[in-house]
N, C-alpha and C positions, 0 to 999 in steps of 0.2 A: 680882803679876800686875796689869797695868793694865786699865782698862776696855776699851781698844782690843783688847788681846790676848784678853780674855774674849769680846768680840763676834766677833773673828776665829775663835776656837775654835768658837763656835756656828755662825757663818755659813758658814765654809768647808765643813764636811761637808754642809750643806743645799744650798749652791751646787753641790757636786760631784754630789749626788743629782739635782738638777734638770738639770744639764748632761748627765748620763748617761741621762736619760729620753728614749726615742725620740720623735721628733715624727711624728705620724701624718699621712700625706698626705691631702689633701682628696679627697672622693668626689663622685660625681654627685649624691648626695643633699644633700651640703653645698652644692654649687653651686646646686641648685634652690632651697634654702631662702634662700641669700644673694641670689639673683637675684629671688626673689619679694618679699623685703623691699625691695630696691632699686626694683623696679618699682612696688610699692605707694607708696613715698615719692615716686617720680617722678610717679605719677598724682595724688597729693595736690598736688604742685607745679603740675601741669597744671590742676587744678581752680581753683587760685589764680592761674592765668595767669602763672606765673613759672617755667617750665621753662628750665633752662640747657642750652646745646648741649653743654657738656663732660660733662654727665650722660648724654646720649644716646650720646656717644662712648664713655664708660666702659662703658655697658651693651652696646654693640656689641662692644667689646673682650672683655668677659666672655663673651659668646655665642661669639665666634670661638675663644677659648681653650678653652671647653668642647667645642666641635665638634672641636677638634684633640686633645682628651683631656687637656689640661693643666689639671686641676681646681684645682691650687694657684693658678695664675695667674688662672683664671676666678673663683674665690672672692675673691681679692684685688681684682680689677677690679669685681666686683659690690659689695663692701663700700665701695670708693671711690665708686661710683655712688650708693650709698645715702647716704653722708656728704654728697656734693654735693647730692643731692635734698633732704635734710633741711636743709642750709644755705640752699637756695633757698626752702624753705617758711618758715624762720625769717626770711629777708629779706622775703618777701612780707608776713608778718604784722607785722613791726616797721615796715615802710615804710607800711603801711596807715594808721597814725596819725602816724608821725614827720614826714611831709611837711608837716603842718599847722604845725609849729614853724618851718619854713623860709619860709612864705608871709608876705609883707609885709602887715601889717594896716593 
């Protein structure tokens, strides 16, 4: 028995179990938690004066999806908004000092 076939013997049943596990649909509670995290990150970006318009769009899309009862889509949009907001926070913090390297002395 080769190493590959041993790994396949162990991995295949595990993969089959995971594939058979039902995926739970997102709930209103999941959406509220995801939206709150995204909103908090966006407010931090606002405090740094670096809010991105795409973050606001993602938050709006999340709210619309939740209002329509599509919590899976709403949670996904809220998580996207959170990632965008965190990226804008990172940009603001890194650019706070990085610009100095670009200035001609």
